[in-house]
PyMOL commands that place a pseudoatom at each C-alpha (Angstrom):
pseudoatom trace, name=CA, resn=MET, resi=1, chain=A, elem=C, hetatm=0, pos=[-0.012, -0.003, 0.009]
pseudoatom trace, name=CA, resn=GLU, resi=2, chain=A, elem=C, hetatm=0, pos=[1.448, 3.355, -0.989]
pseudoatom trace, name=CA, resn=ASN, resi=3, chain=A, elem=C, hetatm=0, pos=[1.987, 6.204, 1.482]
pseudoatom trace, name=CA, resn=GLU, resi=4, chain=A, elem=C, hetatm=0, pos=[-1.081, 8.381, 1.936]
pseudoatom trace, name=CA, resn=TYR, resi=5, chain=A, elem=C, hetatm=0, pos=[1.024, 11.497, 2.177]
pseudoatom trace, name=CA, resn=ALA, resi=6, chain=A, elem=C, hetatm=0, pos=[3.695, 12.908, -0.138]
pseudoatom trace, name=CA, resn=TYR, resi=7, chain=A, elem=C, hetatm=0, pos=[7.106, 13.959, 1.176]
pseudoatom trace, name=CA, resn=PRO, resi=8, chain=A, elem=C, hetatm=0, pos=[8.232, 16.629, 1.321]
pseudoatom trace, name=CA, resn=PRO, resi=9, chain=A, elem=C, hetatm=0, pos=[4.853, 18.175, 2.122]
pseudoatom trace, name=CA, resn=PRO, resi=10, chain=A, elem=C, hetatm=0, pos=[3.820, 21.541, 0.564]
pseudoatom trace, name=CA, resn=MET, resi=11, chain=A, elem=C, hetatm=0, pos=[5.645, 24.436, 2.265]
pseudoatom trace, name=CA, resn=HIS, resi=12, chain=A, elem=C, hetatm=0, pos=[6.015, 28.180, 1.832]
pseudoatom trace, name=CA, resn=PRO, resi=13, chain=A, elem=C, hetatm=0, pos=[9.189, 28.985, -0.204]
pseudoatom trace, name=CA, resn=ALA, resi=14, chain=A, elem=C, hetatm=0, pos=[10.664, 31.007, 2.701]
pseudoatom trace, name=CA, resn=VAL, resi=15, chain=A, elem=C, hetatm=0, pos=[10.161, 28.060, 5.058]
pseudoatom trace, name=CA, resn=ARG, resi=16, chain=A, elem=C, hetatm=0, pos=[11.742, 25.707, 2.524]
pseudoatom trace, name=CA, resn=ALA, resi=17, chain=A, elem=C, hetatm=0, pos=[14.727, 28.057, 2.079]
pseudoatom trace, name=CA, resn=GLY, resi=18, chain=A, elem=C, hetatm=0, pos=[15.247, 28.238, 5.838]
pseudoatom trace, name=CA, resn=ALA, resi=19, chain=A, elem=C, hetatm=0, pos=[14.985, 24.434, 6.088]
pseudoatom trace, name=CA, resn=ARG, resi=20, chain=A, elem=C, hetatm=0, pos=[17.668, 24.032, 3.426]
pseudoatom trace, name=CA, resn=PHE, resi=21, chain=A, elem=C, hetatm=0, pos=[19.933, 26.466, 5.259]
pseudoatom trace, name=CA, resn=VAL, resi=22, chain=A, elem=C, hetatm=0, pos=[19.554, 24.521, 8.518]
pseudoatom trace, name=CA, resn=SER, resi=23, chain=A, elem=C, hetatm=0, pos=[20.169, 21.245, 6.685]
pseudoatom trace, name=CA, resn=TYR, resi=24, chain=A, elem=C, hetatm=0, pos=[23.448, 22.545, 5.214]
pseudoatom trace, name=CA, resn=VAL, resi=25, chain=A, elem=C, hetatm=0, pos=[24.766, 24.205, 8.392]
pseudoatom trace, name=CA, resn=PHE, resi=26, chain=A, elem=C, hetatm=0, pos=[24.040, 21.130, 10.459]
pseudoatom trace, name=CA, resn=HIS, resi=27, chain=A, elem=C, hetatm=0, pos=[24.835, 18.573, 7.800]
pseudoatom trace, name=CA, resn=PRO, resi=28, chain=A, elem=C, hetatm=0, pos=[25.864, 15.251, 9.422]
pseudoatom trace, name=CA, resn=VAL, resi=29, chain=A, elem=C, hetatm=0, pos=[29.369, 15.487, 7.975]
pseudoatom trace, name=CA, resn=PHE, resi=30, chain=A, elem=C, hetatm=0, pos=[29.946, 18.662, 10.037]
pseudoatom trace, name=CA, resn=LEU, resi=31, chain=A, elem=C, hetatm=0, pos=[28.366, 17.593, 13.345]
pseudoatom trace, name=CA, resn=PRO, resi=32, chain=A, elem=C, hetatm=0, pos=[31.327, 15.516, 14.618]
pseudoatom trace, name=CA, resn=ILE, resi=33, chain=A, elem=C, hetatm=0, pos=[33.762, 18.408, 14.210]
pseudoatom trace, name=CA, resn=TYR, resi=34, chain=A, elem=C, hetatm=0, pos=[31.369, 20.801, 15.939]
pseudoatom trace, name=CA, resn=VAL, resi=35, chain=A, elem=C, hetatm=0, pos=[31.308, 18.480, 18.965]
pseudoatom trace, name=CA, resn=ILE, resi=36, chain=A, elem=C, hetatm=0, pos=[35.075, 17.943, 18.899]
pseudoatom trace, name=CA, resn=ALA, resi=37, chain=A, elem=C, hetatm=0, pos=[35.666, 21.705, 18.652]
pseudoatom trace, name=CA, resn=TYR, resi=38, chain=A, elem=C, hetatm=0, pos=[33.414, 22.171, 21.680]
pseudoatom trace, name=CA, resn=LEU, resi=39, chain=A, elem=C, hetatm=0, pos=[35.432, 19.611, 23.659]
pseudoatom trace, name=CA, resn=ILE, resi=40, chain=A, elem=C, hetatm=0, pos=[38.766, 21.107, 22.662]
pseudoatom trace, name=CA, resn=PHE, resi=41, chain=A, elem=C, hetatm=0, pos=[38.077, 24.815, 23.031]
pseudoatom trace, name=CA, resn=ILE, resi=42, chain=A, elem=C, hetatm=0, pos=[35.067, 25.242, 25.351]
pseudoatom trace, name=CA, resn=HIS, resi=43, chain=A, elem=C, hetatm=0, pos=[34.519, 22.321, 27.698]
pseudoatom trace, name=CA, resn=PRO, resi=44, chain=A, elem=C, hetatm=0, pos=[36.778, 22.799, 30.758]
pseudoatom trace, name=CA, resn=TYR, resi=45, chain=A, elem=C, hetatm=0, pos=[37.327, 19.109, 31.424]
pseudoatom trace, name=CA, resn=SER, resi=46, chain=A, elem=C, hetatm=0, pos=[38.844, 18.123, 28.113]
pseudoatom trace, name=CA, resn=TYR, resi=47, chain=A, elem=C, hetatm=0, pos=[42.003, 19.878, 26.932]
pseudoatom trace, name=CA, resn=ALA, resi=48, chain=A, elem=C, hetatm=0, pos=[42.766, 22.539, 29.542]
pseudoatom trace, name=CA, resn=SER, resi=49, chain=A, elem=C, hetatm=0, pos=[46.426, 21.521, 29.721]
pseudoatom trace, name=CA, resn=LEU, resi=50, chain=A, elem=C, hetatm=0, pos=[47.128, 22.004, 26.029]
pseudoatom trace, name=CA, resn=GLN, resi=51, chain=A, elem=C, hetatm=0, pos=[48.321, 25.264, 24.474]
pseudoatom trace, name=CA, resn=GLU, resi=52, chain=A, elem=C, hetatm=0, pos=[46.203, 26.963, 21.822]
pseudoatom trace, name=CA, resn=LYS, resi=53, chain=A, elem=C, hetatm=0, pos=[48.474, 25.826, 18.987]
pseudoatom trace, name=CA, resn=GLN, resi=54, chain=A, elem=C, hetatm=0, pos=[48.282, 22.257, 20.194]
pseudoatom trace, name=CA, resn=LYS, resi=55, chain=A, elem=C, hetatm=0, pos=[44.490, 22.515, 20.393]
pseudoatom trace, name=CA, resn=LEU, resi=56, chain=A, elem=C, hetatm=0, pos=[44.324, 23.823, 16.849]
pseudoatom trace, name=CA, resn=MET, resi=57, chain=A, elem=C, hetatm=0, pos=[46.510, 21.014, 15.555]
pseudoatom trace, name=CA, resn=LYS, resi=58, chain=A, elem=C, hetatm=0, pos=[44.323, 18.502, 17.340]
pseudoatom trace, name=CA, resn=LEU, resi=59, chain=A, elem=C, hetatm=0, pos=[41.253, 20.029, 15.732]
pseudoatom trace, name=CA, resn=VAL, resi=60, chain=A, elem=C, hetatm=0, pos=[42.800, 19.922, 12.269]
pseudoatom trace, name=CA, resn=SER, resi=61, chain=A, elem=C, hetatm=0, pos=[43.755, 16.244, 12.617]
pseudoatom trace, name=CA, resn=PHE, resi=62, chain=A, elem=C, hetatm=0, pos=[40.189, 15.324, 13.576]
pseudoatom trace, name=CA, resn=PHE, resi=63, chain=A, elem=C, hetatm=0, pos=[38.797, 17.534, 10.779]
pseudoatom trace, name=CA, resn=ILE, resi=64, chain=A, elem=C, hetatm=0, pos=[40.802, 15.570, 8.213]
pseudoatom trace, name=CA, resn=LEU, resi=65, chain=A, elem=C, hetatm=0, pos=[39.469, 12.231, 9.497]
pseudoatom trace, name=CA, resn=THR, resi=66, chain=A, elem=C, hetatm=0, pos=[35.850, 13.128, 10.198]
pseudoatom trace, name=CA, resn=VAL, resi=67, chain=A, elem=C, hetatm=0, pos=[35.079, 15.778, 7.590]
pseudoatom trace, name=CA, resn=PHE, resi=68, chain=A, elem=C, hetatm=0, pos=[37.626, 15.985, 4.821]
pseudoatom trace, name=CA, resn=PHE, resi=69, chain=A, elem=C, hetatm=0, pos=[38.005, 12.272, 4.028]
pseudoatom trace, name=CA, resn=PRO, resi=70, chain=A, elem=C, hetatm=0, pos=[34.236, 11.473, 4.062]
pseudoatom trace, name=CA, resn=THR, resi=71, chain=A, elem=C, hetatm=0, pos=[33.518, 14.572, 1.931]
pseudoatom trace, name=CA, resn=LEU, resi=72, chain=A, elem=C, hetatm=0, pos=[36.328, 13.719, -0.485]
pseudoatom trace, name=CA, resn=THR, resi=73, chain=A, elem=C, hetatm=0, pos=[35.012, 10.153, -0.804]
pseudoatom trace, name=CA, resn=VAL, resi=74, chain=A, elem=C, hetatm=0, pos=[31.506, 11.336, -1.788]
pseudoatom trace, name=CA, resn=PHE, resi=75, chain=A, elem=C, hetatm=0, pos=[32.976, 13.900, -4.204]
pseudoatom trace, name=CA, resn=LEU, resi=76, chain=A, elem=C, hetatm=0, pos=[35.090, 11.265, -5.929]
pseudoatom trace, name=CA, resn=LEU, resi=77, chain=A, elem=C, hetatm=0, pos=[32.180, 8.856, -6.148]
pseudoatom trace, name=CA, resn=TRP, resi=78, chain=A, elem=C, hetatm=0, pos=[30.139, 11.630, -7.767]
pseudoatom trace, name=CA, resn=ARG, resi=79, chain=A, elem=C, hetatm=0, pos=[32.834, 12.598, -10.238]
pseudoatom trace, name=CA, resn=LEU, resi=80, chain=A, elem=C, hetatm=0, pos=[33.455, 8.954, -11.162]
pseudoatom trace, name=CA, resn=LYS, resi=81, chain=A, elem=C, hetatm=0, pos=[29.709, 8.536, -11.791]
pseudoatom trace, name=CA, resn=PHE, resi=82, chain=A, elem=C, hetatm=0, pos=[29.230, 5.907, -9.048]
pseudoatom trace, name=CA, resn=VAL, resi=83, chain=A, elem=C, hetatm=0, pos=[26.511, 8.119, -7.584]
pseudoatom trace, name=CA, resn=GLU, resi=84, chain=A, elem=C, hetatm=0, pos=[24.165, 10.521, -9.411]
pseudoatom trace, name=CA, resn=SER, resi=85, chain=A, elem=C, hetatm=0, pos=[24.195, 13.223, -6.761]
pseudoatom trace, name=CA, resn=ILE, resi=86, chain=A, elem=C, hetatm=0, pos=[26.414, 14.285, -3.839]
pseudoatom trace, name=CA, resn=LYS, resi=87, chain=A, elem=C, hetatm=0, pos=[23.167, 14.434, -1.837]
pseudoatom trace, name=CA, resn=LEU, resi=88, chain=A, elem=C, hetatm=0, pos=[23.038, 10.579, -1.906]
pseudoatom trace, name=CA, resn=ARG, resi=89, chain=A, elem=C, hetatm=0, pos=[19.327, 10.394, -2.532]
pseudoatom trace, name=CA, resn=THR, resi=90, chain=A, elem=C, hetatm=0, pos=[18.962, 6.626, -2.718]
pseudoatom trace, name=CA, resn=GLN, resi=91, chain=A, elem=C, hetatm=0, pos=[19.825, 3.784, -0.374]
pseudoatom trace, name=CA, resn=GLN, resi=92, chain=A, elem=C, hetatm=0, pos=[22.152, 2.206, -2.947]
pseudoatom trace, name=CA, resn=GLU, resi=93, chain=A, elem=C, hetatm=0, pos=[24.150, 5.410, -3.323]
pseudoatom trace, name=CA, resn=ARG, resi=94, chain=A, elem=C, hetatm=0, pos=[24.746, 5.537, 0.450]
pseudoatom trace, name=CA, resn=ILE, resi=95, chain=A, elem=C, hetatm=0, pos=[26.359, 2.118, 0.779]
pseudoatom trace, name=CA, resn=ILE, resi=96, chain=A, elem=C, hetatm=0, pos=[29.934, 3.031, -0.168]
pseudoatom trace, name=CA, resn=PRO, resi=97, chain=A, elem=C, hetatm=0, pos=[29.925, 6.368, 1.775]
pseudoatom trace, name=CA, resn=TYR, resi=98, chain=A, elem=C, hetatm=0, pos=[28.680, 4.513, 4.857]
pseudoatom trace, name=CA, resn=ILE, resi=99, chain=A, elem=C, hetatm=0, pos=[31.445, 1.911, 4.540]
pseudoatom trace, name=CA, resn=ALA, resi=100, chain=A, elem=C, hetatm=0, pos=[34.083, 4.580, 3.988]
pseudoatom trace, name=CA, resn=SER, resi=101, chain=A, elem=C, hetatm=0, pos=[32.850, 6.593, 6.977]
pseudoatom trace, name=CA, resn=ILE, resi=102, chain=A, elem=C, hetatm=0, pos=[32.936, 3.462, 9.139]
pseudoatom trace, name=CA, resn=ILE, resi=103, chain=A, elem=C, hetatm=0, pos=[36.617, 3.043, 8.280]
pseudoatom trace, name=CA, resn=TYR, resi=104, chain=A, elem=C, hetatm=0, pos=[37.415, 6.708, 8.955]
pseudoatom trace, name=CA, resn=PHE, resi=105, chain=A, elem=C, hetatm=0, pos=[35.553, 6.783, 12.272]
pseudoatom trace, name=CA, resn=PHE, resi=106, chain=A, elem=C, hetatm=0, pos=[37.127, 3.524, 13.386]
pseudoatom trace, name=CA, resn=TRP, resi=107, chain=A, elem=C, hetatm=0, pos=[40.534, 4.961, 12.545]
pseudoatom trace, name=CA, resn=ALA, resi=108, chain=A, elem=C, hetatm=0, pos=[39.780, 8.149, 14.476]
pseudoatom trace, name=CA, resn=TRP, resi=109, chain=A, elem=C, hetatm=0, pos=[38.597, 6.158, 17.478]
pseudoatom trace, name=CA, resn=TYR, resi=110, chain=A, elem=C, hetatm=0, pos=[41.496, 3.684, 17.462]
pseudoatom trace, name=CA, resn=VAL, resi=111, chain=A, elem=C, hetatm=0, pos=[44.124, 6.410, 17.189]
pseudoatom trace, name=CA, resn=SER, resi=112, chain=A, elem=C, hetatm=0, pos=[42.474, 8.656, 19.848]
pseudoatom trace, name=CA, resn=LYS, resi=113, chain=A, elem=C, hetatm=0, pos=[42.130, 5.912, 22.453]
pseudoatom trace, name=CA, resn=ASN, resi=114, chain=A, elem=C, hetatm=0, pos=[45.884, 5.324, 22.323]
pseudoatom trace, name=CA, resn=GLN, resi=115, chain=A, elem=C, hetatm=0, pos=[46.756, 9.005, 22.832]
pseudoatom trace, name=CA, resn=THR, resi=116, chain=A, elem=C, hetatm=0, pos=[46.875, 9.748, 26.523]
pseudoatom trace, name=CA, resn=GLU, resi=117, chain=A, elem=C, hetatm=0, pos=[46.028, 13.482, 26.135]
pseudoatom trace, name=CA, resn=ASN, resi=118, chain=A, elem=C, hetatm=0, pos=[42.595, 12.621, 24.764]
pseudoatom trace, name=CA, resn=PRO, resi=119, chain=A, elem=C, hetatm=0, pos=[39.839, 12.511, 27.435]
pseudoatom trace, name=CA, resn=LEU, resi=120, chain=A, elem=C, hetatm=0, pos=[37.676, 9.424, 27.663]
pseudoatom trace, name=CA, resn=ILE, resi=121, chain=A, elem=C, hetatm=0, pos=[34.590, 11.442, 26.728]
pseudoatom trace, name=CA, resn=LEU, resi=122, chain=A, elem=C, hetatm=0, pos=[36.138, 12.143, 23.313]
pseudoatom trace, name=CA, resn=VAL, resi=123, chain=A, elem=C, hetatm=0, pos=[37.071, 8.466, 22.874]
pseudoatom trace, name=CA, resn=SER, resi=124, chain=A, elem=C, hetatm=0, pos=[33.486, 7.600, 23.785]
pseudoatom trace, name=CA, resn=PHE, resi=125, chain=A, elem=C, hetatm=0, pos=[32.093, 10.023, 21.208]
pseudoatom trace, name=CA, resn=LEU, resi=126, chain=A, elem=C, hetatm=0, pos=[34.283, 8.678, 18.459]
pseudoatom trace, name=CA, resn=LEU, resi=127, chain=A, elem=C, hetatm=0, pos=[33.318, 5.091, 19.255]
pseudoatom trace, name=CA, resn=GLY, resi=128, chain=A, elem=C, hetatm=0, pos=[29.683, 6.213, 19.179]
pseudoatom trace, name=CA, resn=LEU, resi=129, chain=A, elem=C, hetatm=0, pos=[30.235, 7.632, 15.673]
pseudoatom trace, name=CA, resn=PHE, resi=130, chain=A, elem=C, hetatm=0, pos=[31.671, 4.295, 14.515]
pseudoatom trace, name=CA, resn=LEU, resi=131, chain=A, elem=C, hetatm=0, pos=[28.848, 2.251, 16.064]
pseudoatom trace, name=CA, resn=THR, resi=132, chain=A, elem=C, hetatm=0, pos=[26.108, 4.600, 14.811]
pseudoatom trace, name=CA, resn=THR, resi=133, chain=A, elem=C, hetatm=0, pos=[27.426, 4.566, 11.240]
pseudoatom trace, name=CA, resn=SER, resi=134, chain=A, elem=C, hetatm=0, pos=[27.709, 0.763, 11.354]
pseudoatom trace, name=CA, resn=ALA, resi=135, chain=A, elem=C, hetatm=0, pos=[24.086, 0.524, 12.522]
pseudoatom trace, name=CA, resn=ALA, resi=136, chain=A, elem=C, hetatm=0, pos=[23.042, 3.015, 9.836]
pseudoatom trace, name=CA, resn=LEU, resi=137, chain=A, elem=C, hetatm=0, pos=[24.631, 0.810, 7.140]
pseudoatom trace, name=CA, resn=MET, resi=138, chain=A, elem=C, hetatm=0, pos=[22.638, -2.195, 8.366]
pseudoatom trace, name=CA, resn=ALA, resi=139, chain=A, elem=C, hetatm=0, pos=[19.407, -0.145, 8.571]
pseudoatom trace, name=CA, resn=ASN, resi=140, chain=A, elem=C, hetatm=0, pos=[20.044, 1.132, 5.068]
pseudoatom trace, name=CA, resn=SER, resi=141, chain=A, elem=C, hetatm=0, pos=[19.316, -2.370, 3.758]
pseudoatom trace, name=CA, resn=TYR, resi=142, chain=A, elem=C, hetatm=0, pos=[15.705, -1.929, 4.845]
pseudoatom trace, name=CA, resn=PHE, resi=143, chain=A, elem=C, hetatm=0, pos=[14.914, 1.785, 4.558]
pseudoatom trace, name=CA, resn=LYS, resi=144, chain=A, elem=C, hetatm=0, pos=[16.612, 5.139, 3.878]
pseudoatom trace, name=CA, resn=ILE, resi=145, chain=A, elem=C, hetatm=0, pos=[17.347, 6.258, 7.407]
pseudoatom trace, name=CA, resn=SER, resi=146, chain=A, elem=C, hetatm=0, pos=[17.861, 9.983, 7.977]
pseudoatom trace, name=CA, resn=MET, resi=147, chain=A, elem=C, hetatm=0, pos=[21.539, 10.748, 8.379]
pseudoatom trace, name=CA, resn=HIS, resi=148, chain=A, elem=C, hetatm=0, pos=[20.724, 14.210, 9.718]
pseudoatom trace, name=CA, resn=ALA, resi=149, chain=A, elem=C, hetatm=0, pos=[18.569, 12.690, 12.464]
pseudoatom trace, name=CA, resn=LEU, resi=150, chain=A, elem=C, hetatm=0, pos=[21.318, 10.156, 13.276]
pseudoatom trace, name=CA, resn=GLY, resi=151, chain=A, elem=C, hetatm=0, pos=[23.712, 13.048, 13.756]
pseudoatom trace, name=CA, resn=VAL, resi=152, chain=A, elem=C, hetatm=0, pos=[21.620, 15.316, 15.892]
pseudoatom trace, name=CA, resn=GLY, resi=153, chain=A, elem=C, hetatm=0, pos=[20.340, 12.443, 17.999]
pseudoatom trace, name=CA, resn=GLY, resi=154, chain=A, elem=C, hetatm=0, pos=[23.902, 11.422, 18.760]
pseudoatom trace, name=CA, resn=VAL, resi=155, chain=A, elem=C, hetatm=0, pos=[24.964, 14.989, 19.581]
pseudoatom trace, name=CA, resn=LEU, resi=156, chain=A, elem=C, hetatm=0, pos=[22.041, 15.517, 21.977]
pseudoatom trace, name=CA, resn=ALA, resi=157, chain=A, elem=C, hetatm=0, pos=[22.681, 12.195, 23.716]
pseudoatom trace, name=CA, resn=PHE, resi=158, chain=A, elem=C, hetatm=0, pos=[26.393, 12.978, 24.008]
pseudoatom trace, name=CA, resn=MET, resi=159, chain=A, elem=C, hetatm=0, pos=[25.783, 16.376, 25.617]
pseudoatom trace, name=CA, resn=VAL, resi=160, chain=A, elem=C, hetatm=0, pos=[23.604, 14.742, 28.234]
pseudoatom trace, name=CA, resn=LEU, resi=161, chain=A, elem=C, hetatm=0, pos=[26.202, 12.020, 28.794]
pseudoatom trace, name=CA, resn=ILE, resi=162, chain=A, elem=C, hetatm=0, pos=[28.937, 14.610, 29.312]
pseudoatom trace, name=CA, resn=GLY, resi=163, chain=A, elem=C, hetatm=0, pos=[26.929, 16.166, 32.135]
pseudoatom trace, name=CA, resn=LEU, resi=164, chain=A, elem=C, hetatm=0, pos=[26.333, 12.731, 33.740]
pseudoatom trace, name=CA, resn=TYR, resi=165, chain=A, elem=C, hetatm=0, pos=[30.005, 11.775, 33.472]
pseudoatom trace, name=CA, resn=THR, resi=166, chain=A, elem=C, hetatm=0, pos=[31.732, 15.001, 34.491]
pseudoatom trace, name=CA, resn=PHE, resi=167, chain=A, elem=C, hetatm=0, pos=[29.031, 16.552, 36.705]
pseudoatom trace, name=CA, resn=ASP, resi=168, chain=A, elem=C, hetatm=0, pos=[29.689, 19.863, 34.967]
pseudoatom trace, name=CA, resn=PRO, resi=169, chain=A, elem=C, hetatm=0, pos=[26.762, 22.246, 34.366]
pseudoatom trace, name=CA, resn=MET, resi=170, chain=A, elem=C, hetatm=0, pos=[25.529, 21.342, 30.866]
pseudoatom trace, name=CA, resn=GLY, resi=171, chain=A, elem=C, hetatm=0, pos=[22.170, 23.095, 30.828]
pseudoatom trace, name=CA, resn=VAL, resi=172, chain=A, elem=C, hetatm=0, pos=[23.086, 25.536, 28.068]
pseudoatom trace, name=CA, resn=PRO, resi=173, chain=A, elem=C, hetatm=0, pos=[24.818, 23.035, 25.736]
pseudoatom trace, name=CA, resn=ILE, resi=174, chain=A, elem=C, hetatm=0, pos=[21.962, 20.529, 26.201]
pseudoatom trace, name=CA, resn=SER, resi=175, chain=A, elem=C, hetatm=0, pos=[19.381, 23.223, 25.485]
pseudoatom trace, name=CA, resn=ILE, resi=176, chain=A, elem=C, hetatm=0, pos=[21.254, 24.311, 22.335]
pseudoatom trace, name=CA, resn=ALA, resi=177, chain=A, elem=C, hetatm=0, pos=[21.591, 20.671, 21.176]
pseudoatom trace, name=CA, resn=THR, resi=178, chain=A, elem=C, hetatm=0, pos=[17.853, 20.134, 21.778]
pseudoatom trace, name=CA, resn=ILE, resi=179, chain=A, elem=C, hetatm=0, pos=[16.918, 23.191, 19.738]
pseudoatom trace, name=CA, resn=ILE, resi=180, chain=A, elem=C, hetatm=0, pos=[19.265, 22.187, 16.917]
pseudoatom trace, name=CA, resn=ALA, resi=181, chain=A, elem=C, hetatm=0, pos=[17.840, 18.649, 16.925]
pseudoatom trace, name=CA, resn=GLY, resi=182, chain=A, elem=C, hetatm=0, pos=[14.318, 19.967, 16.649]
pseudoatom trace, name=CA, resn=LEU, resi=183, chain=A, elem=C, hetatm=0, pos=[15.225, 22.408, 13.834]
pseudoatom trace, name=CA, resn=VAL, resi=184, chain=A, elem=C, hetatm=0, pos=[17.139, 19.800, 11.856]
pseudoatom trace, name=CA, resn=CYS, resi=185, chain=A, elem=C, hetatm=0, pos=[14.484, 17.104, 12.092]
pseudoatom trace, name=CA, resn=THR, resi=186, chain=A, elem=C, hetatm=0, pos=[11.791, 19.595, 11.141]
pseudoatom trace, name=CA, resn=ALA, resi=187, chain=A, elem=C, hetatm=0, pos=[13.912, 20.848, 8.258]
pseudoatom trace, name=CA, resn=ARG, resi=188, chain=A, elem=C, hetatm=0, pos=[14.331, 17.327, 6.892]
pseudoatom trace, name=CA, resn=LEU, resi=189, chain=A, elem=C, hetatm=0, pos=[10.577, 16.881, 6.904]
pseudoatom trace, name=CA, resn=ALA, resi=190, chain=A, elem=C, hetatm=0, pos=[10.326, 20.126, 4.891]
pseudoatom trace, name=CA, resn=VAL, resi=191, chain=A, elem=C, hetatm=0, pos=[12.970, 19.580, 2.212]
pseudoatom trace, name=CA, resn=SER, resi=192, chain=A, elem=C, hetatm=0, pos=[13.760, 15.876, 2.001]
pseudoatom trace, name=CA, resn=ASP, resi=193, chain=A, elem=C, hetatm=0, pos=[11.736, 12.848, 0.876]
pseudoatom trace, name=CA, resn=HIS, resi=194, chain=A, elem=C, hetatm=0, pos=[12.135, 11.181, 4.240]
pseudoatom trace, name=CA, resn=HIS, resi=195, chain=A, elem=C, hetatm=0, pos=[9.064, 9.683, 5.871]
pseudoatom trace, name=CA, resn=PRO, resi=196, chain=A, elem=C, hetatm=0, pos=[8.730, 10.769, 9.533]
pseudoatom trace, name=CA, resn=VAL, resi=197, chain=A, elem=C, hetatm=0, pos=[9.370, 7.197, 10.626]
pseudoatom trace, name=CA, resn=GLU, resi=198, chain=A, elem=C, hetatm=0, pos=[12.850, 7.304, 8.950]
pseudoatom trace, name=CA, resn=ILE, resi=199, chain=A, elem=C, hetatm=0, pos=[13.652, 10.480, 10.856]
pseudoatom trace, name=CA, resn=ILE, resi=200, chain=A, elem=C, hetatm=0, pos=[12.424, 9.093, 14.170]
pseudoatom trace, name=CA, resn=TRP, resi=201, chain=A, elem=C, hetatm=0, pos=[14.443, 5.910, 13.752]
pseudoatom trace, name=CA, resn=GLY, resi=202, chain=A, elem=C, hetatm=0, pos=[17.532, 7.909, 12.825]
pseudoatom trace, name=CA, resn=PHE, resi=203, chain=A, elem=C, hetatm=0, pos=[17.162, 10.036, 15.952]
pseudoatom trace, name=CA, resn=LEU, resi=204, chain=A, elem=C, hetatm=0, pos=[16.690, 7.034, 18.233]
pseudoatom trace, name=CA, resn=ILE, resi=205, chain=A, elem=C, hetatm=0, pos=[19.598, 5.097, 16.728]
pseudoatom trace, name=CA, resn=GLY, resi=206, chain=A, elem=C, hetatm=0, pos=[21.858, 8.130, 17.125]
pseudoatom trace, name=CA, resn=ILE, resi=207, chain=A, elem=C, hetatm=0, pos=[20.941, 8.322, 20.800]
pseudoatom trace, name=CA, resn=LEU, resi=208, chain=A, elem=C, hetatm=0, pos=[21.190, 4.584, 21.418]
pseudoatom trace, name=CA, resn=PHE, resi=209, chain=A, elem=C, hetatm=0, pos=[24.697, 4.039, 20.109]
pseudoatom trace, name=CA, resn=GLN, resi=210, chain=A, elem=C, hetatm=0, pos=[26.171, 7.051, 21.877]
pseudoatom trace, name=CA, resn=VAL, resi=211, chain=A, elem=C, hetatm=0, pos=[24.796, 5.553, 25.110]
pseudoatom trace, name=CA, resn=ILE, resi=212, chain=A, elem=C, hetatm=0, pos=[26.242, 2.106, 24.231]
pseudoatom trace, name=CA, resn=ALA, resi=213, chain=A, elem=C, hetatm=0, pos=[29.661, 3.699, 23.500]
pseudoatom trace, name=CA, resn=CYS, resi=214, chain=A, elem=C, hetatm=0, pos=[29.523, 5.570, 26.841]
pseudoatom trace, name=CA, resn=VAL, resi=215, chain=A, elem=C, hetatm=0, pos=[28.827, 2.317, 28.660]
pseudoatom trace, name=CA, resn=ILE, resi=216, chain=A, elem=C, hetatm=0, pos=[31.734, 0.605, 26.913]
pseudoatom trace, name=CA, resn=VAL, resi=217, chain=A, elem=C, hetatm=0, pos=[34.332, 3.372, 27.361]
pseudoatom trace, name=CA, resn=LEU, resi=218, chain=A, elem=C, hetatm=0, pos=[33.316, 5.118, 30.579]
for i in range(1, 218): cmd.bond("trace and resi %d" % i, "trace and resi %d" % (i + 1))
show_as sticks, trace
zoom trace
């Protein structure tokens, strides 16, 4: 039986433009580096002992693994005609990017856990990325899970977990993460062809595997 409703639903052009803007700014490829930048430069528990230059170098190294390599992979797949669009609109087009991202996130996690200056909360986050992407690859065999929802679900869960682990006041970061999650999931309903169920599942899986990673590492 076909869906009763069409996605994306009819929306005012201004709303659709705003939804696209939110989708680009909080694209799942950027979310890991946002969180890592927060841990390096803002959160007091993480890298307080490092000098600013060392922090910047740390950020660059994680940017290469979590943003540059996955983006380059998709770009090359597009240029070589393995995928029709860099937006990866179909489940089949997402298979290789998922596998590549699993490799990059595993690499980032494995390297970070062997570097003593990295706090356990960062190691936990990177393991969560690896587990979430692995779960997304398996879910992709059945339906086109929302990668945006996976990302914001994981970020929100991680902010809560930081507060539980460090006992630092996390009210503002958690509130910001909650607002971003709501905006992003709403934006995907407005400008993508995702069914709400695909967004809900993405959000829940993002939360679940950050929690599992926290239990394993912390």
